[in-house]
Structures are given as structure tokens and as C-alpha cells.
N, C-alpha and C positions, 0 to 999 in steps of 0.2 A: 774690213780694213784691219790690218795688223799693225800694232804699235811696237816699236823697239825702244825701251826705256834705257836712257843713258845711265852711266855709273853714278851720276850725281843725284839720281832719284832712287827711291826705295824699291827693292825687288817686290815688296808686298803689293805694289800697284798692279802687277800682272794679275794676281788672284782677285784683288778687289774689283777690278774692271773687266774681268773675264766675260761677264754677261753682256757687256756692250762692245767689247773689242776682242772677240775670240781669236786665238792664235797669236796673241801678243806675247812678247818675251822681254826679259831683262838681259842686258849685254852679258852679265855674268853667267846666265844660263846657256849662252851661245859660245862660251869659251873666249870671251872678249874682255875679261877683267884686265884692266891696265893696258888695253890695246890702244893703238893710235886712232885719232879721228879718221884717218884714211881707211884703216881696217874696218872700223864700225860703218863708215859710209859705204864701202864696197860690199860688206855683208848685207846691209839694208837694201842696197840696190839689187843685188843678186837674188834676194829672198823676198822681195815685195813688201818690205816694211816701211812705215813712216817713222822717222826718228823723232823721239820726244826728249828734249834736253833743257836744262836751265843754263847751259853753256852757250854763249854767243858765237863760238867757233863754228858750229854747224849752220847757224844763220848766215854768217859771212860766206861760208863755203857754198851754200845754196844760192846766194846772190851772184856768185862768180860762175858756178858750174851748172846752175839750174837743177832740174830734177829729171829722172828719179835719182835718189829717193827724195821724198818730200820731208820737210822738217817742221815740227811744231816747237817753237821756242817759248818756254815758260818764263816770263819775266816776273818772277814772284819774289825774289830775295829769299829770306828765311821764312819758311812757313811749314806747317805740318803736312804729313802725307795725306791726312784726311781732307785738308783744304785742297790739295792737288786733285784728289779723287773727286771732290765736289765740283771743281771747275771743269774737269774733263767730262764728267757726267752731264753737266748743265750746258756745255757747249758742243754736245755731240752733233747736232744738226749743222752747226757751223763747221765743225771738223770734217764731217762727211762732204759738205759742199766744197771745202778746200781740197779734199782728197781727189775729187773728180774735176776740179777746176784747173786753171792754167798757172796759178801761183806756185812758187816752189817753197815758200816759207810762210807759216801762219804764226803770228806773234800773239800770245795770250798774256795779258797784263793782270797782275793780282788785283782783283776787285776790292774796292774799299768797303769795309763793313762798319 
């Protein structure tokens, strides 16, 4: 499963998570810096990506349009890239089940520590 990280996430996540999510990319690597949500959506759909974003816009779009593409909405607020890496690693089984299930959006909430 390939993840497409939105602009509001660190490009460093691609390399950090390469062992679990090979083929993942950041929107800036795809020529989508500053692109509209529609352009990102279309790119993800055409190229088999799951969009990962902290922005609720993709969640709303997925509830209206369905999938593909699927969307992982990170409801974390301000946190470190390492924390996002930790959560995406530790929810891999849940993310894989989501990728092959019927839902169009998976909401991951920042765990309390």
C-alpha cells in the first residue's frame, strides 16, 4: 500500500516509513506543491495512493465522493513527525484492514500519553 502524504506533513515521513509503506510519496515529490485538493485527489486516484493528511477537507471529500482514493485523516493537532511515524507504524494492521475494506476514510486520533 502506497501512502501520499499531504503538504501539512513532513516529507521526511516517506523515508522514515519506507520499510512499511514502500512506494509512498510526499505531494511535493509529485509536483503537487500548492496544488488544489482536487488535483491531489485526482493524482492519488490515478496512481493508487491512500492520502494521509491532517486536513479535514479530504475527510469531507471522501464522505461525499467515496473512494478511491482512500483517506487517512490524522486528527493530531500539533505534534512531532516522530509521533506521527510512531502512530503510523503501530496502526499498520488497522491501516491495512482499512485499505482493503469498504470504508473511504480512516480517522486516527492522537493517543494520550
